[in-house]
C-alpha positions in Angstrom: 138.5 164.8 -115.9 136.3 166.1 -119.1 136.0 169.7 -120.1 132.4 170.9 -120.8 132.4 173.1 -123.8 129.8 175.5 -124.9 127.7 173.2 -126.7 127.5 170.6 -123.9 127.0 173.7 -121.6 123.6 174.6 -123.6 122.0 171.3 -122.9 123.2 171.4 -119.3 122.1 175.0 -118.6 118.4 174.5 -118.0 119.6 172.7 -114.4 121.2 176.2 -113.6 119.5 179.0 -114.9 121.1 181.6 -113.0 124.6 180.8 -114.4 126.3 182.1 -117.4 128.8 180.7 -119.6 132.1 182.2 -120.4 134.2 180.8 -123.1 137.4 182.3 -122.2 140.1 180.6 -120.9 138.5 177.1 -121.4 135.3 177.6 -120.1 133.6 179.0 -116.8 130.3 179.8 -115.3 129.4 182.8 -113.2 126.4 184.1 -111.4 126.1 187.3 -109.3 123.8 187.2 -106.1 122.3 190.2 -104.2 121.7 190.1 -100.4 120.0 192.7 -98.1 123.2 193.9 -96.7 127.0 193.2 -96.5 126.8 191.1 -93.5 124.4 188.6 -95.3 126.6 188.5 -98.4 129.7 187.7 -96.3 127.6 185.1 -94.2 126.6 183.4 -97.4 130.3 183.6 -98.8 131.4 182.1 -95.4 128.8 179.3 -96.1 129.7 178.4 -99.6 133.7 178.7 -98.4 132.5 175.8 -96.1 130.9 173.7 -98.9 133.8 174.5 -101.5 136.4 173.1 -98.8 134.5 169.9 -98.3 134.3 169.4 -102.0 138.0 170.5 -102.3 137.2 172.8 -105.1 137.1 176.5 -104.9 135.5 179.4 -106.6 136.8 182.7 -107.8 134.9 185.3 -106.3 134.3 189.1 -105.5 132.2 190.8 -103.0 131.5 194.4 -103.1 128.8 195.3 -100.4 125.5 193.1 -100.9 126.9 191.8 -104.3 128.8 188.4 -104.4 130.0 187.1 -108.1 131.0 183.6 -108.3 133.0 182.5 -111.4 133.8 178.5 -111.3 136.3 176.6 -113.7 138.5 173.6 -112.7 142.0 175.2 -112.8 143.7 171.8 -112.6 142.4 171.4 -116.3 141.9 174.6 -117.5 138.2 175.0 -117.8 134.5 173.9 -116.9 134.1 170.2 -115.7 131.3 168.4 -113.9 133.0 169.5 -110.4 132.0 173.0 -111.5 128.5 172.3 -111.9 128.1 170.1 -108.6 129.4 173.2 -107.0 127.2 175.3 -108.7 124.3 173.5 -107.6 125.4 173.4 -104.1 125.6 177.0 -104.2 122.2 177.7 -105.6 120.7 175.7 -102.6 122.7 177.5 -100.0 121.5 180.8 -101.6 117.7 179.6 -101.8 118.0 178.5 -98.0 119.3 181.9 -97.1 116.9 184.4 -99.0 113.8 182.1 -98.7 
């Protein structure tokens, strides 16, 4: 699986405007999402957990009350890959469906 570097990310970033590239550790992308309350945030995390499990790809994430911060990288290869981009797109769709 091919790693995506910062130059490639700059080209791909338009499709994931809420995600931010982090160069440390081989590269990852992260996003922070806000919800009305803890229950909505936890419900979203449950939804994403099921998406991630189906893809066999699991995020690093943190939750504090109504905030969820998600960081994606492919640990097997030590950086950002197309698997992360696909999961980020699925996460974005799930978030829009929940807050729309």
